[in-house]
TORLUM-743966 format. One record per residue (C-alpha): x, y, z; residue in one letter. Coordinates in steps of 0.05 Angstrom, whole numbers, plus 32768, in hexadecimal, padded with zeros to 4 digits. Layout:
N
XYZa ...
This chain:
137
85DA71117766x 85F07105771Fx 862F70DF770Dx 866B70FD76EBx 8661710F76A3x 8691711A7669x 8685715B7643x 86A9716A7602x 86AF71B575F7x 86CD71CF75B6x 86EA721475C4x 86E9724E7593x 872872777584x 872B72BA75A7x 872F72F47576x 8758731F75A6x 878E72EB75B5x 87AE72BC7582x 87BD728475B4x 877C728B75DCx 873A726775D9x 86F8727375FCx 86BA724C760Cx 86827249763Fx 865B7211765Dx 8617721A767Dx 861471F276BCx 85CF71DD76D4x 85D371C8771Dx 858B71CD7731x 85767186773Dx 8597716F777Cx 857A714877B6x 8559717177ECx 8583717C782Bx 857371797875x 857471BD7897x 859A71E37862x 858672027820x 85C971FA77FEx 85F371C077E4x 863C71C277D0x 864B71A9778Ax 8694719D7775x 86A871A6772Cx 86EC7189771Cx 871D71B176F3x 871571A476A8x 874671797682x 8761719D7645x 876B71707608x 8792717C75C8x 877971627585x 87AE7142755Ax 87897151751Ax 8790718374E1x 87DC717774DFx 87E871947525x 881F7167753Fx 883C71737584x 8861714775B6x 881E713175D4x 880871147591x 883C70DD7591x 881D70BC75CFx 87E1708D75CBx 879F70B375C8x 877C70BD760Ax 873770D075EFx 871670BF75ACx 86E370F5759Ex 86C8711C7563x 86F9714B7541x 86C971867545x 86837197755Bx 866D71947511x 8687714E7501x 86827108751Dx 86C470EE7501x 86F170D9753Bx 873370FA754Dx 876870EA7580x 876B711975BBx 87A5711E75EDx 87AF71407630x 87D671807630x 8805719B7664x 87D071CE7678x 87CF71E076C2x 878A71F776D9x 878572377702x 875872137735x 875871C97745x 870C71C87750x 86D271F77755x 86A071F3778Ex 8659720D7782x 8623721B77B5x 85E272037797x 859E721477B4x 857771D577C4x 853471C577E4x 852971AF782Bx 85187166783Ax 84E57180786Cx 84BC71987830x 84BB7155780Ax 84747142781Ex 84597187780Bx 847E718777C8x 8465714177B6x 841D715277CAx 841C719277A1x 843C71707765x 840871387765x 83CF716B776Fx 83E871967735x 83F2715A7708x 83AC71407716x 838C7184770Cx 83B0719076CAx 83A0714A76B1x 8357715576C2x 83557197769Cx 83767177765Fx 8345713D7661x 8309716B7669x 831F7196762Ex 832B71587603x 82E6713D7613x 82C371807608x 82E7719675C8x 8305715675ADx 82EA71337570x 82EA70E8757Cx 82D670B87544x 829D70897557x 
């Protein structure tokens, strides 16, 4: 299992709502350890923390506290800005996903087929290189 990761997501303003923003994050949860007897694993995603950037002259009460996160001001720049937590209350505390995983009973078969495929493809590449390659002598 992978460890926790920090993801900075810069949201775009929503054209239909003046105080709304939108964004999407693709979540790739494919590579999990195989399980015994079940083909699913539960993955817990914690609720996101919403931060407010105290840049561009936007001063609010949160901006007077010490910065919690130093991160780039936007996705286009690398200059650091101070980010502070907002009083945002998430709709859900956490999200649980059911992820399809392999079975541990198939480990030997998967390893054998992977090695066989790797050997076969390496042999084909080597044969093509020897047949069609131009090697200086």
